[in-house]
Backbone atoms as SQL, in Angstrom:
CREATE TABLE atoms (id INTEGER PRIMARY KEY, chain TEXT, resi INTEGER, resn TEXT, atom TEXT, x REAL, y REAL, z REAL);
INSERT INTO atoms VALUES
  (1, 'A', 1, 'MET', 'N', -84.737, -6.587, 101.735),
  (2, 'A', 1, 'MET', 'CA', -84.059, -7.805, 101.330),
  (3, 'A', 1, 'MET', 'C', -84.687, -8.987, 102.069),
  (4, 'A', 2, 'ALA', 'N', -85.075, -9.986, 101.302),
  (5, 'A', 2, 'ALA', 'CA', -85.725, -11.168, 101.874),
  (6, 'A', 2, 'ALA', 'C', -84.659, -12.116, 102.420),
  (7, 'A', 3, 'ARG', 'N', -84.936, -12.677, 103.574),
  (8, 'A', 3, 'ARG', 'CA', -84.019, -13.638, 104.186),
  (9, 'A', 3, 'ARG', 'C', -84.756, -14.965, 104.328),
  (10, 'A', 4, 'ILE', 'N', -84.275, -15.954, 103.577),
  (11, 'A', 4, 'ILE', 'CA', -84.907, -17.281, 103.592),
  (12, 'A', 4, 'ILE', 'C', -83.824, -18.308, 103.890),
  (13, 'A', 5, 'ALA', 'N', -84.080, -19.180, 104.843),
  (14, 'A', 5, 'ALA', 'CA', -83.165, -20.263, 105.234),
  (15, 'A', 5, 'ALA', 'C', -81.786, -19.725, 105.602),
  (16, 'A', 6, 'GLY', 'N', -81.737, -18.545, 106.211),
  (17, 'A', 6, 'GLY', 'CA', -80.479, -17.962, 106.644),
  (18, 'A', 6, 'GLY', 'C', -79.670, -17.314, 105.540),
  (19, 'A', 7, 'VAL', 'N', -80.268, -17.119, 104.369),
  (20, 'A', 7, 'VAL', 'CA', -79.564, -16.524, 103.232),
  (21, 'A', 7, 'VAL', 'C', -80.319, -15.283, 102.778),
  (22, 'A', 8, 'ASN', 'N', -79.594, -14.191, 102.583),
  (23, 'A', 8, 'ASN', 'CA', -80.202, -12.998, 102.008),
  (24, 'A', 8, 'ASN', 'C', -80.277, -13.186, 100.502),
  (25, 'A', 9, 'ILE', 'N', -81.490, -13.302, 99.979),
  (26, 'A', 9, 'ILE', 'CA', -81.628, -13.498, 98.541),
  (27, 'A', 9, 'ILE', 'C', -81.757, -12.131, 97.875),
  (28, 'A', 10, 'PRO', 'N', -81.189, -11.982, 96.681),
  (29, 'A', 10, 'PRO', 'CA', -81.197, -10.677, 96.011),
  (30, 'A', 10, 'PRO', 'C', -82.612, -10.237, 95.656),
  (31, 'A', 11, 'THR', 'N', -82.895, -8.946, 95.795),
  (32, 'A', 11, 'THR', 'CA', -84.257, -8.443, 95.606),
  (33, 'A', 11, 'THR', 'C', -84.584, -8.114, 94.163),
  (34, 'A', 12, 'ASN', 'N', -83.578, -7.821, 93.344),
  (35, 'A', 12, 'ASN', 'CA', -83.877, -7.375, 91.978),
  (36, 'A', 12, 'ASN', 'C', -83.914, -8.515, 90.966),
  (37, 'A', 13, 'LYS', 'N', -83.797, -9.748, 91.413),
  (38, 'A', 13, 'LYS', 'CA', -83.836, -10.888, 90.491),
  (39, 'A', 13, 'LYS', 'C', -85.207, -11.553, 90.523),
  (40, 'A', 14, 'ARG', 'N', -85.478, -12.394, 89.491),
  (41, 'A', 14, 'ARG', 'CA', -86.721, -13.152, 89.483),
  (42, 'A', 14, 'ARG', 'C', -86.698, -14.166, 90.610),
  (43, 'A', 15, 'VAL', 'N', -87.865, -14.570, 91.057),
  (44, 'A', 15, 'VAL', 'CA', -87.975, -15.437, 92.232),
  (45, 'A', 15, 'VAL', 'C', -87.271, -16.768, 92.001),
  (46, 'A', 16, 'THR', 'N', -87.460, -17.374, 90.822),
  (47, 'A', 16, 'THR', 'CA', -86.849, -18.685, 90.581),
  (48, 'A', 16, 'THR', 'C', -85.323, -18.596, 90.572),
  (49, 'A', 17, 'ILE', 'N', -84.786, -17.489, 90.114),
  (50, 'A', 17, 'ILE', 'CA', -83.334, -17.306, 90.089),
  (51, 'A', 17, 'ILE', 'C', -82.827, -17.014, 91.495),
  (52, 'A', 18, 'ALA', 'N', -83.542, -16.182, 92.235),
  (53, 'A', 18, 'ALA', 'CA', -83.102, -15.775, 93.569),
  (54, 'A', 18, 'ALA', 'C', -83.100, -16.945, 94.546),
  (55, 'A', 19, 'LEU', 'N', -84.051, -17.869, 94.394),
  (56, 'A', 19, 'LEU', 'CA', -84.109, -19.012, 95.307),
  (57, 'A', 19, 'LEU', 'C', -82.902, -19.928, 95.139),
  (58, 'A', 20, 'ARG', 'N', -82.251, -19.881, 93.981),
  (59, 'A', 20, 'ARG', 'CA', -81.091, -20.733, 93.740),
  (60, 'A', 20, 'ARG', 'C', -79.874, -20.295, 94.556),
  (61, 'A', 21, 'TYR', 'N', -79.919, -19.123, 95.171),
  (62, 'A', 21, 'TYR', 'CA', -78.828, -18.684, 96.025),
  (63, 'A', 21, 'TYR', 'C', -78.783, -19.495, 97.316),
  (64, 'A', 22, 'ILE', 'N', -79.840, -20.246, 97.606),
  (65, 'A', 22, 'ILE', 'CA', -79.896, -21.091, 98.792),
  (66, 'A', 22, 'ILE', 'C', -79.250, -22.429, 98.441),
  (67, 'A', 23, 'HIS', 'N', -78.300, -22.874, 99.257),
  (68, 'A', 23, 'HIS', 'CA', -77.603, -24.139, 99.008),
  (69, 'A', 23, 'HIS', 'C', -78.601, -25.286, 99.115),
  (70, 'A', 24, 'GLY', 'N', -78.718, -26.072, 98.051),
  (71, 'A', 24, 'GLY', 'CA', -79.630, -27.206, 98.047),
  (72, 'A', 24, 'GLY', 'C', -80.870, -26.970, 97.210),
  (73, 'A', 25, 'ILE', 'N', -81.014, -25.761, 96.653),
  (74, 'A', 25, 'ILE', 'CA', -82.150, -25.474, 95.783),
  (75, 'A', 25, 'ILE', 'C', -81.609, -25.107, 94.411),
  (76, 'A', 26, 'GLY', 'N', -82.022, -25.881, 93.415),
  (77, 'A', 26, 'GLY', 'CA', -81.623, -25.624, 92.045),
  (78, 'A', 26, 'GLY', 'C', -82.816, -25.153, 91.237),
  (79, 'A', 27, 'ALA', 'N', -82.700, -25.268, 89.928),
  (80, 'A', 27, 'ALA', 'CA', -83.736, -24.770, 89.036),
  (81, 'A', 27, 'ALA', 'C', -85.069, -25.499, 89.227),
  (82, 'A', 28, 'ALA', 'N', -85.022, -26.815, 89.289),
  (83, 'A', 28, 'ALA', 'CA', -86.261, -27.592, 89.389),
  (84, 'A', 28, 'ALA', 'C', -86.965, -27.358, 90.721),
  (85, 'A', 29, 'LYS', 'N', -86.220, -27.370, 91.816),
  (86, 'A', 29, 'LYS', 'CA', -86.833, -27.151, 93.124),
  (87, 'A', 29, 'LYS', 'C', -87.388, -25.735, 93.237),
  (88, 'A', 30, 'ALA', 'N', -86.664, -24.751, 92.698),
  (89, 'A', 30, 'ALA', 'CA', -87.144, -23.361, 92.749),
  (90, 'A', 30, 'ALA', 'C', -88.460, -23.230, 91.983),
  (91, 'A', 31, 'ALA', 'N', -88.541, -23.871, 90.828),
  (92, 'A', 31, 'ALA', 'CA', -89.770, -23.809, 90.036),
  (93, 'A', 31, 'ALA', 'C', -90.921, -24.495, 90.762),
  (94, 'A', 32, 'SER', 'N', -90.652, -25.640, 91.397),
  (95, 'A', 32, 'SER', 'CA', -91.729, -26.331, 92.105),
  (96, 'A', 32, 'SER', 'C', -92.188, -25.560, 93.333),
  (97, 'A', 33, 'ILE', 'N', -91.277, -24.871, 94.005),
  (98, 'A', 33, 'ILE', 'CA', -91.654, -24.047, 95.159),
  (99, 'A', 33, 'ILE', 'C', -92.555, -22.909, 94.708),
  (100, 'A', 34, 'CYS', 'N', -92.182, -22.243, 93.617),
  (101, 'A', 34, 'CYS', 'CA', -92.998, -21.143, 93.094),
  (102, 'A', 34, 'CYS', 'C', -94.383, -21.633, 92.687),
  (103, 'A', 35, 'GLU', 'N', -94.422, -22.797, 92.061),
  (104, 'A', 35, 'GLU', 'CA', -95.701, -23.357, 91.623),
  (105, 'A', 35, 'GLU', 'C', -96.577, -23.708, 92.825),
  (106, 'A', 36, 'LYS', 'N', -95.961, -24.288, 93.841),
  (107, 'A', 36, 'LYS', 'CA', -96.715, -24.704, 95.025),
  (108, 'A', 36, 'LYS', 'C', -97.298, -23.508, 95.779),
  (109, 'A', 37, 'VAL', 'N', -96.506, -22.437, 95.883),
  (110, 'A', 37, 'VAL', 'CA', -96.959, -21.237, 96.608),
  (111, 'A', 37, 'VAL', 'C', -97.910, -20.411, 95.749),
  (112, 'A', 38, 'GLY', 'N', -97.797, -20.557, 94.431),
  (113, 'A', 38, 'GLY', 'CA', -98.666, -19.809, 93.532),
  (114, 'A', 38, 'GLY', 'C', -98.076, -18.489, 93.097),
  (115, 'A', 39, 'ILE', 'N', -96.752, -18.448, 92.994),
  (116, 'A', 39, 'ILE', 'CA', -96.063, -17.235, 92.544),
  (117, 'A', 39, 'ILE', 'C', -95.664, -17.443, 91.092),
  (118, 'A', 40, 'ALA', 'N', -95.940, -16.441, 90.257),
  (119, 'A', 40, 'ALA', 'CA', -95.516, -16.509, 88.862),
  (120, 'A', 40, 'ALA', 'C', -93.989, -16.448, 88.826),
  (121, 'A', 41, 'PRO', 'N', -93.333, -17.333, 88.065),
  (122, 'A', 41, 'PRO', 'CA', -91.860, -17.383, 88.091),
  (123, 'A', 41, 'PRO', 'C', -91.187, -16.113, 87.589),
  (124, 'A', 42, 'GLU', 'N', -91.882, -15.318, 86.780),
  (125, 'A', 42, 'GLU', 'CA', -91.242, -14.108, 86.243),
  (126, 'A', 42, 'GLU', 'C', -91.324, -12.919, 87.198),
  (127, 'A', 43, 'ARG', 'N', -92.014, -13.079, 88.329),
  (128, 'A', 43, 'ARG', 'CA', -92.091, -11.981, 89.295),
  (129, 'A', 43, 'ARG', 'C', -90.754, -11.782, 89.986),
  (130, 'A', 44, 'ARG', 'N', -90.503, -10.548, 90.392),
  (131, 'A', 44, 'ARG', 'CA', -89.269, -10.208, 91.085),
  (132, 'A', 44, 'ARG', 'C', -89.463, -10.353, 92.586),
  (133, 'A', 45, 'VAL', 'N', -88.375, -10.560, 93.305),
  (134, 'A', 45, 'VAL', 'CA', -88.440, -10.732, 94.753),
  (135, 'A', 45, 'VAL', 'C', -88.955, -9.465, 95.422),
  (136, 'A', 46, 'GLN', 'N', -88.570, -8.306, 94.887),
  (137, 'A', 46, 'GLN', 'CA', -88.991, -7.039, 95.490),
  (138, 'A', 46, 'GLN', 'C', -90.496, -6.813, 95.368),
  (139, 'A', 47, 'ASP', 'N', -91.152, -7.514, 94.441),
  (140, 'A', 47, 'ASP', 'CA', -92.597, -7.368, 94.255),
  (141, 'A', 47, 'ASP', 'C', -93.401, -8.308, 95.146),
  (142, 'A', 48, 'LEU', 'N', -92.738, -9.227, 95.849),
  (143, 'A', 48, 'LEU', 'CA', -93.445, -10.178, 96.695),
  (144, 'A', 48, 'LEU', 'C', -93.932, -9.499, 97.977),
  (145, 'A', 49, 'THR', 'N', -95.079, -9.945, 98.443),
  (146, 'A', 49, 'THR', 'CA', -95.587, -9.442, 99.717),
  (147, 'A', 49, 'THR', 'C', -94.937, -10.231, 100.852),
  (148, 'A', 50, 'ASP', 'N', -95.064, -9.701, 102.064),
  (149, 'A', 50, 'ASP', 'CA', -94.506, -10.401, 103.225),
  (150, 'A', 50, 'ASP', 'C', -95.159, -11.765, 103.410),
  (151, 'A', 51, 'GLN', 'N', -96.438, -11.844, 103.091),
  (152, 'A', 51, 'GLN', 'CA', -97.158, -13.114, 103.228),
  (153, 'A', 51, 'GLN', 'C', -96.602, -14.160, 102.260),
  (154, 'A', 52, 'GLU', 'N', -96.298, -13.761, 101.030),
  (155, 'A', 52, 'GLU', 'CA', -95.750, -14.698, 100.041),
  (156, 'A', 52, 'GLU', 'C', -94.356, -15.159, 100.443),
  (157, 'A', 53, 'ILE', 'N', -93.546, -14.238, 100.957),
  (158, 'A', 53, 'ILE', 'CA', -92.205, -14.608, 101.414),
  (159, 'A', 53, 'ILE', 'C', -92.304, -15.601, 102.567),
  (160, 'A', 54, 'LEU', 'N', -93.258, -15.376, 103.451),
  (161, 'A', 54, 'LEU', 'CA', -93.470, -16.287, 104.577),
  (162, 'A', 54, 'LEU', 'C', -93.890, -17.670, 104.080),
  (163, 'A', 55, 'GLN', 'N', -94.763, -17.721, 103.060),
  (164, 'A', 55, 'GLN', 'CA', -95.195, -19.003, 102.500),
  (165, 'A', 55, 'GLN', 'C', -94.016, -19.747, 101.866),
  (166, 'A', 56, 'VAL', 'N', -93.171, -19.017, 101.144),
  (167, 'A', 56, 'VAL', 'CA', -91.992, -19.634, 100.528),
  (168, 'A', 56, 'VAL', 'C', -91.084, -20.193, 101.615),
  (169, 'A', 57, 'ARG', 'N', -90.851, -19.417, 102.659),
  (170, 'A', 57, 'ARG', 'CA', -89.991, -19.843, 103.767),
  (171, 'A', 57, 'ARG', 'C', -90.532, -21.111, 104.428),
  (172, 'A', 58, 'GLU', 'N', -91.860, -21.137, 104.670),
  (173, 'A', 58, 'GLU', 'CA', -92.469, -22.305, 105.304),
  (174, 'A', 58, 'GLU', 'C', -92.407, -23.533, 104.411),
  (175, 'A', 59, 'THR', 'N', -92.598, -23.342, 103.111),
  (176, 'A', 59, 'THR', 'CA', -92.520, -24.462, 102.163),
  (177, 'A', 59, 'THR', 'C', -91.118, -25.062, 102.148),
  (178, 'A', 60, 'ILE', 'N', -90.114, -24.206, 102.124),
  (179, 'A', 60, 'ILE', 'CA', -88.733, -24.690, 102.111),
  (180, 'A', 60, 'ILE', 'C', -88.414, -25.424, 103.411),
  (181, 'A', 61, 'ASP', 'N', -88.834, -24.864, 104.544),
  (182, 'A', 61, 'ASP', 'CA', -88.559, -25.501, 105.835),
  (183, 'A', 61, 'ASP', 'C', -89.237, -26.858, 105.950),
  (184, 'A', 62, 'ALA', 'N', -90.450, -26.967, 105.414),
  (185, 'A', 62, 'ALA', 'CA', -91.219, -28.199, 105.578),
  (186, 'A', 62, 'ALA', 'C', -90.775, -29.311, 104.634),
  (187, 'A', 63, 'GLU', 'N', -90.399, -28.973, 103.408),
  (188, 'A', 63, 'GLU', 'CA', -90.231, -29.999, 102.389),
  (189, 'A', 63, 'GLU', 'C', -88.808, -30.216, 101.884),
  (190, 'A', 64, 'HIS', 'N', -87.903, -29.290, 102.146),
  (191, 'A', 64, 'HIS', 'CA', -86.576, -29.389, 101.544),
  (192, 'A', 64, 'HIS', 'C', -85.499, -29.289, 102.610),
  (193, 'A', 65, 'GLN', 'N', -84.425, -30.035, 102.397),
  (194, 'A', 65, 'GLN', 'CA', -83.271, -29.954, 103.277),
  (195, 'A', 65, 'GLN', 'C', -82.269, -29.012, 102.623),
  (196, 'A', 66, 'VAL', 'N', -81.966, -27.910, 103.283),
  (197, 'A', 66, 'VAL', 'CA', -81.118, -26.888, 102.675),
  (198, 'A', 66, 'VAL', 'C', -80.067, -26.405, 103.674),
  (199, 'A', 67, 'GLU', 'N', -79.090, -25.663, 103.127),
  (200, 'A', 67, 'GLU', 'CA', -78.035, -24.989, 103.877),
  (201, 'A', 67, 'GLU', 'C', -77.331, -25.884, 104.890),
  (202, 'A', 68, 'GLY', 'N', -77.328, -25.537, 106.150),
  (203, 'A', 68, 'GLY', 'CA', -76.523, -26.206, 107.170),
  (204, 'A', 68, 'GLY', 'C', -76.831, -27.682, 107.323),
  (205, 'A', 69, 'ASP', 'N', -78.119, -28.034, 107.330),
  (206, 'A', 69, 'ASP', 'CA', -78.497, -29.445, 107.477),
  (207, 'A', 69, 'ASP', 'C', -77.977, -30.269, 106.313),
  (208, 'A', 70, 'LEU', 'N', -78.088, -29.734, 105.102),
  (209, 'A', 70, 'LEU', 'CA', -77.633, -30.458, 103.917),
  (210, 'A', 70, 'LEU', 'C', -76.118, -30.604, 103.924),
  (211, 'A', 71, 'ARG', 'N', -75.411, -29.531, 104.249),
  (212, 'A', 71, 'ARG', 'CA', -73.945, -29.593, 104.308),
  (213, 'A', 71, 'ARG', 'C', -73.492, -30.578, 105.382),
  (214, 'A', 72, 'ARG', 'N', -74.170, -30.574, 106.522),
  (215, 'A', 72, 'ARG', 'CA', -73.814, -31.470, 107.625),
  (216, 'A', 72, 'ARG', 'C', -74.022, -32.928, 107.216),
  (217, 'A', 73, 'GLU', 'N', -75.151, -33.208, 106.578),
  (218, 'A', 73, 'GLU', 'CA', -75.416, -34.583, 106.160),
  (219, 'A', 73, 'GLU', 'C', -74.386, -35.056, 105.142),
  (220, 'A', 74, 'HIS', 'N', -74.033, -34.171, 104.211),
  (221, 'A', 74, 'HIS', 'CA', -73.056, -34.511, 103.178),
  (222, 'A', 74, 'HIS', 'C', -71.702, -34.828, 103.803),
  (223, 'A', 75, 'SER', 'N', -71.257, -33.996, 104.737),
  (224, 'A', 75, 'SER', 'CA', -69.968, -34.237, 105.378),
  (225, 'A', 75, 'SER', 'C', -70.009, -35.494, 106.251),
  (226, 'A', 76, 'GLN', 'N', -71.144, -35.779, 106.888),
  (227, 'A', 76, 'GLN', 'CA', -71.268, -36.994, 107.691),
  (228, 'A', 76, 'GLN', 'C', -71.219, -38.247, 106.820),
  (229, 'A', 77, 'ASN', 'N', -71.809, -38.167, 105.614),
  (230, 'A', 77, 'ASN', 'CA', -71.751, -39.309, 104.698),
  (231, 'A', 77, 'ASN', 'C', -70.307, -39.611, 104.301),
  (232, 'A', 78, 'ILE', 'N', -69.539, -38.554, 104.005),
  (233, 'A', 78, 'ILE', 'CA', -68.137, -38.748, 103.625),
  (234, 'A', 78, 'ILE', 'C', -67.338, -39.279, 104.814),
  (235, 'A', 79, 'LYS', 'N', -67.604, -38.740, 105.997),
  (236, 'A', 79, 'LYS', 'CA', -66.903, -39.200, 107.187),
  (237, 'A', 79, 'LYS', 'C', -67.226, -40.665, 107.484),
  (238, 'A', 80, 'ARG', 'N', -68.468, -41.066, 107.265),
  (239, 'A', 80, 'ARG', 'CA', -68.863, -42.461, 107.471),
  (240, 'A', 80, 'ARG', 'C', -68.086, -43.381, 106.538),
  (241, 'A', 81, 'LEU', 'N', -67.948, -42.982, 105.276),
  (242, 'A', 81, 'LEU', 'CA', -67.171, -43.784, 104.328),
  (243, 'A', 81, 'LEU', 'C', -65.720, -43.904, 104.780),
  (244, 'A', 82, 'MET', 'N', -65.157, -42.797, 105.290),
  (245, 'A', 82, 'MET', 'CA', -63.774, -42.817, 105.727),
  (246, 'A', 82, 'MET', 'C', -63.604, -43.714, 106.957),
  (247, 'A', 83, 'ASP', 'N', -64.565, -43.677, 107.867),
  (248, 'A', 83, 'ASP', 'CA', -64.479, -44.495, 109.082),
  (249, 'A', 83, 'ASP', 'C', -64.612, -45.983, 108.768),
  (250, 'A', 84, 'MET', 'N', -65.455, -46.317, 107.793),
  (251, 'A', 84, 'MET', 'CA', -65.630, -47.720, 107.426),
  (252, 'A', 84, 'MET', 'C', -64.365, -48.279, 106.800),
  (253, 'A', 85, 'GLY', 'N', -63.578, -47.406, 106.185),
  (254, 'A', 85, 'GLY', 'CA', -62.331, -47.862, 105.586),
  (255, 'A', 85, 'GLY', 'C', -62.509, -48.524, 104.244),
  (256, 'A', 86, 'ASN', 'N', -63.635, -48.299, 103.585),
  (257, 'A', 86, 'ASN', 'CA', -63.807, -48.890, 102.257),
  (258, 'A', 86, 'ASN', 'C', -63.054, -48.063, 101.218),
  (259, 'A', 87, 'TYR', 'N', -63.091, -48.512, 99.976),
  (260, 'A', 87, 'TYR', 'CA', -62.279, -47.902, 98.928),
  (261, 'A', 87, 'TYR', 'C', -62.596, -46.422, 98.744),
  (262, 'A', 88, 'ARG', 'N', -63.879, -46.089, 98.683),
  (263, 'A', 88, 'ARG', 'CA', -64.250, -44.679, 98.494),
  (264, 'A', 88, 'ARG', 'C', -63.776, -43.825, 99.663),
  (265, 'A', 89, 'GLY', 'N', -63.852, -44.384, 100.863),
  (266, 'A', 89, 'GLY', 'CA', -63.387, -43.648, 102.035),
  (267, 'A', 89, 'GLY', 'C', -61.887, -43.400, 101.996),
  (268, 'A', 90, 'LEU', 'N', -61.130, -44.417, 101.547),
  (269, 'A', 90, 'LEU', 'CA', -59.684, -44.240, 101.441),
  (270, 'A', 90, 'LEU', 'C', -59.338, -43.175, 100.412),
  (271, 'A', 91, 'ARG', 'N', -60.071, -43.145, 99.304),
  (272, 'A', 91, 'ARG', 'CA', -59.813, -42.134, 98.271),
  (273, 'A', 91, 'ARG', 'C', -60.108, -40.738, 98.810),
  (274, 'A', 92, 'HIS', 'N', -61.188, -40.601, 99.595),
  (275, 'A', 92, 'HIS', 'CA', -61.481, -39.310, 100.214),
  (276, 'A', 92, 'HIS', 'C', -60.357, -38.920, 101.171),
  (277, 'A', 93, 'ARG', 'N', -59.897, -39.881, 101.975),
  (278, 'A', 93, 'ARG', 'CA', -58.871, -39.597, 102.978),
  (279, 'A', 93, 'ARG', 'C', -57.570, -39.147, 102.325),
  (280, 'A', 94, 'ARG', 'N', -57.227, -39.763, 101.196),
  (281, 'A', 94, 'ARG', 'CA', -55.975, -39.427, 100.522),
  (282, 'A', 94, 'ARG', 'C', -56.091, -38.226, 99.590),
  (283, 'A', 95, 'GLY', 'N', -57.308, -37.732, 99.393),
  (284, 'A', 95, 'GLY', 'CA', -57.488, -36.575, 98.520),
  (285, 'A', 95, 'GLY', 'C', -57.339, -36.903, 97.053),
  (286, 'A', 96, 'LEU', 'N', -57.724, -38.117, 96.680),
  (287, 'A', 96, 'LEU', 'CA', -57.640, -38.548, 95.288),
  (288, 'A', 96, 'LEU', 'C', -59.035, -38.661, 94.702),
  (289, 'A', 97, 'PRO', 'N', -59.161, -38.769, 93.359),
  (290, 'A', 97, 'PRO', 'CA', -60.486, -38.915, 92.762),
  (291, 'A', 97, 'PRO', 'C', -61.197, -40.160, 93.278),
  (292, 'A', 98, 'VAL', 'N', -62.503, -40.031, 93.520),
  (293, 'A', 98, 'VAL', 'CA', -63.260, -41.089, 94.169),
  (294, 'A', 98, 'VAL', 'C', -63.962, -41.980, 93.159),
  (295, 'A', 99, 'ARG', 'N', -64.294, -41.467, 92.005),
  (296, 'A', 99, 'ARG', 'CA', -65.194, -42.181, 91.102),
  (297, 'A', 99, 'ARG', 'C', -64.504, -42.841, 89.922),
  (298, 'A', 100, 'GLY', 'N', -63.302, -43.324, 90.107),
  (299, 'A', 100, 'GLY', 'CA', -62.656, -44.152, 89.097),
  (300, 'A', 100, 'GLY', 'C', -61.924, -43.410, 88.006),
  (301, 'A', 101, 'GLN', 'N', -61.702, -42.105, 88.159),
  (302, 'A', 101, 'GLN', 'CA', -60.966, -41.383, 87.128),
  (303, 'A', 101, 'GLN', 'C', -59.485, -41.770, 87.175),
  (304, 'A', 102, 'ARG', 'N', -58.805, -41.567, 86.060),
  (305, 'A', 102, 'ARG', 'CA', -57.387, -41.894, 86.004),
  (306, 'A', 102, 'ARG', 'C', -56.584, -40.865, 86.794),
  (307, 'A', 103, 'THR', 'N', -55.447, -41.295, 87.334),
  (308, 'A', 103, 'THR', 'CA', -54.615, -40.379, 88.107),
  (309, 'A', 103, 'THR', 'C', -53.188, -40.309, 87.586),
  (310, 'A', 104, 'HIS', 'N', -52.849, -41.143, 86.604),
  (311, 'A', 104, 'HIS', 'CA', -51.495, -41.084, 86.048),
  (312, 'A', 104, 'HIS', 'C', -51.239, -39.704, 85.459),
  (313, 'A', 105, 'THR', 'N', -52.174, -39.239, 84.677),
  (314, 'A', 105, 'THR', 'CA', -52.167, -37.846, 84.235),
  (315, 'A', 105, 'THR', 'C', -53.489, -37.248, 84.707),
  (316, 'A', 106, 'ASN', 'N', -53.613, -35.976, 84.640),
  (317, 'A', 106, 'ASN', 'CA', -54.828, -35.261, 85.058),
  (318, 'A', 106, 'ASN', 'C', -55.046, -35.391, 86.578),
  (319, 'A', 107, 'ALA', 'N', -56.259, -35.242, 87.041),
  (320, 'A', 107, 'ALA', 'CA', -56.624, -35.282, 88.464),
  (321, 'A', 107, 'ALA', 'C', -55.953, -34.172, 89.258),
  (322, 'A', 108, 'ARG', 'N', -55.554, -33.092, 88.607),
  (323, 'A', 108, 'ARG', 'CA', -54.849, -32.025, 89.310),
  (324, 'A', 108, 'ARG', 'C', -55.773, -31.274, 90.266),
  (325, 'A', 109, 'THR', 'N', -57.068, -31.285, 89.999),
  (326, 'A', 109, 'THR', 'CA', -57.994, -30.599, 90.890),
  (327, 'A', 109, 'THR', 'C', -57.980, -31.253, 92.263),
  (328, 'A', 110, 'ARG', 'N', -58.021, -32.576, 92.316),
  (329, 'A', 110, 'ARG', 'CA', -58.033, -33.286, 93.593),
  (330, 'A', 110, 'ARG', 'C', -56.631, -33.377, 94.212),
  (331, 'A', 111, 'LYS', 'N', -55.603, -33.577, 93.378),
  (332, 'A', 111, 'LYS', 'CA', -54.266, -33.816, 93.901),
  (333, 'A', 111, 'LYS', 'C', -53.519, -32.530, 94.231),
  (334, 'A', 112, 'GLY', 'N', -53.965, -31.396, 93.706),
  (335, 'A', 112, 'GLY', 'CA', -53.260, -30.142, 93.947),
  (336, 'A', 112, 'GLY', 'C', -52.214, -29.904, 92.876),
  (337, 'A', 113, 'PRO', 'N', -51.457, -28.810, 93.025),
  (338, 'A', 113, 'PRO', 'CA', -50.452, -28.506, 92.002),
  (339, 'A', 113, 'PRO', 'C', -49.372, -29.592, 91.926),
  (340, 'A', 114, 'ALA', 'N', -48.800, -29.737, 90.730),
  (341, 'A', 114, 'ALA', 'CA', -47.806, -30.777, 90.491),
  (342, 'A', 114, 'ALA', 'C', -46.570, -30.538, 91.324),
  (343, 'A', 115, 'LYS', 'N', -46.014, -31.620, 91.863),
  (344, 'A', 115, 'LYS', 'CA', -44.792, -31.534, 92.668),
  (345, 'A', 115, 'LYS', 'C', -43.628, -32.052, 91.801),
  (346, 'A', 116, 'ALA', 'N', -42.538, -31.320, 91.798),
  (347, 'A', 116, 'ALA', 'CA', -41.389, -31.742, 90.994),
  (348, 'A', 116, 'ALA', 'C', -40.723, -32.942, 91.655),
  (349, 'A', 117, 'ILE', 'N', -40.246, -33.864, 90.809),
  (350, 'A', 117, 'ILE', 'CA', -39.542, -35.047, 91.293),
  (351, 'A', 117, 'ILE', 'C', -38.058, -34.845, 91.021),
  (352, 'A', 118, 'ALA', 'N', -37.227, -34.914, 92.051),
  (353, 'A', 118, 'ALA', 'CA', -35.797, -34.651, 91.901),
  (354, 'A', 118, 'ALA', 'C', -35.147, -35.746, 91.077),
  (355, 'A', 119, 'GLY', 'N', -34.327, -35.351, 90.138),
  (356, 'A', 119, 'GLY', 'CA', -33.550, -36.294, 89.357),
  (357, 'A', 119, 'GLY', 'C', -34.311, -36.970, 88.243),
  (358, 'A', 120, 'LYS', 'N', -35.529, -36.594, 87.989),
  (359, 'A', 120, 'LYS', 'CA', -36.285, -37.226, 86.915),
  (360, 'A', 120, 'LYS', 'C', -36.122, -36.384, 85.654),
  (361, 'A', 121, 'LYS', 'N', -35.319, -36.859, 84.725),
  (362, 'A', 121, 'LYS', 'CA', -35.084, -36.144, 83.487),
  (363, 'A', 121, 'LYS', 'C', -34.990, -37.170, 82.380),
  (364, 'A', 122, 'LYS', 'N', -35.634, -36.881, 81.255),
  (365, 'A', 122, 'LYS', 'CA', -35.586, -37.847, 80.159),
  (366, 'A', 122, 'LYS', 'C', -34.957, -37.244, 78.953);
């Protein structure tokens, strides 16, 4: 089992699919990594040599921000907005939608399950 960027990637999948198990790598980045290293995208992870796995690992470390660093930066960006006290930060702090969606109805994903209001009957 290959371990890249602290993630065990599945051995029986194609390389481009297996690289997507790493947080921060999607379809386009996986394809560009394979192209840069010179691995055919239809090859399986189990068919890769140790040298190819090492090249993939080095390419990811050098050119892409993945896993812990990416998660840390994302959380720091949200925390910065909250500390500044701007509108987006307040929406994050209150657990409401940040990007202008309506909240009168819907928004249940951000707001959580509906709470009953006592005495409200029509």
